N, C-alpha and C positions, 0 to 999 in steps of 0.2 A: 287571560287577553285584557291589553289597554282599553281604555275609550274609545282608544283614535280607528284602533284595526279595526273595530265595530263599525266603523261608522261607513257608511256606502259612499265609494269617491264621484265626484261632481267631474265630467266630462267638459263642463263648459269653458274654465278657462283655457281649457287646449285648445277647441272648434275655436275659441275667439279670439287666440294667438295663430293657428292656423288660417283662417281666412282674415283675418288683420293682415297677417303679411302676405300673402297673394293679392289680397287689395294694393299694400304698397306697393308691391312690383308692377302689377298692372298700372295701376298711377303712373310708376315710372317707366314702364314702356309706351304709355301715352302721350308722355312727355318726350320722353326722346323720339318719339314719330312724328310729335308735330314740328321739332325743332326741325328735324332733318328737312320735313314735306313743304315746312312755308320756312327758308332760311330768313326771307326778307317782306317784312311784314310792311315795309315802308311802300314797300310795291305798288298796295291798298289807296296809297296816294299818289296826287298827280299833281304837280306844281304850272299854273299858265303862268311864263312868263309877259310881266305887263310894260316895261320899260327899266332897258340900262341906261345906266350914263359913265362915259370914259371920267377919268383924275384926269385934271390936267395935266400931267406928261405922260398919262396913256399909261402907266402900270396897271391901275386896277382899274374895275368898274363896277357900280355901286348896282344892283337887280334888283329891283321893289317886285311882287310876284304873288301872288295871291294861292295858297295851297288848301287843297280842296283831298279830304281822306274818308270821303263816302256819307251815307246818311246820318251814325251817328254822331257826327261832328258838324260842326258849324266852318263853314271857308274862312281863312285868317288870312292879313296884308302881311307880307315879309320881305323882310332887306337883308341879302344877304352883300356882302363884299366878297370880290373872286380877282385871281391875276385876269388882265386884260382878255387874254387868249383864253380862257377857260371857260368851257359850258354849264351854265345852271344843272346841279345835279339832282337829282330826284331826294334832295334832303331839308329839313326846313331850315330856315335864315338865321345866320351864323353873329346876327347882331342886332336883328329886332323880329320879333315875333308878336305881334298883337293878338286878340282872344275875339277877335272880328273881323271885318271885310271894313274898319274907319279907311277913309281917304289921305293918304298921305303923299309925299313926293322925298325928293332929294333932291340935291344939288352942291357940287364940289367947292368946295370957298378955296382952296390950295393944294396940293398932292397930299398933307397929309389930314386936313380936313375938310370932314361930310356934315354936312349939315341933311337932318333929318325934320320933315316939317308936317302939322295936320294935327291930326287925332292922334295923338301918342301919350297920352294919360295913362290908360291900361293893356300894357304889355307883357307877357310874360316873360319875354327877353329882351332888353332893353342895358345893351353894352357902350360905355363910352370910351371904349378903345378898343379896336382890332387891329395888329400886327402892323403896330404903328399908325395906325390912322384915326385922330380921335374925332367923336362922335357928338356933333348939338343937336340936341333936341328942341323943336319951339313950334 
């Protein structure tokens, strides 16, 4: 008999594989449950519309709003440019997002230029152009 046939078999590698596989299946099942049970995590957030300003030609509006996503995040000032007849969706701003709630203001210069002024120094999002509207910050 060879030395290998005399060694006792160790069941641990097989046990680890079985329990590891079962753990992976359970984790995947939990992830699928969470995905389908909570399809829109943004619903935990809420937008508070502060001011809407129409462009001179009435095609667009600039919306200043505060976004609050609960106790674990700070309220932030945000700006979105939307078609004039569209309601503000429960999403983050599409042109400017601050990391806190600084005082900001918007003013249309003309149909294709928007000025965002106030404390715009530390933004998460700071676009210079959005759908043909050029954005100026001061």
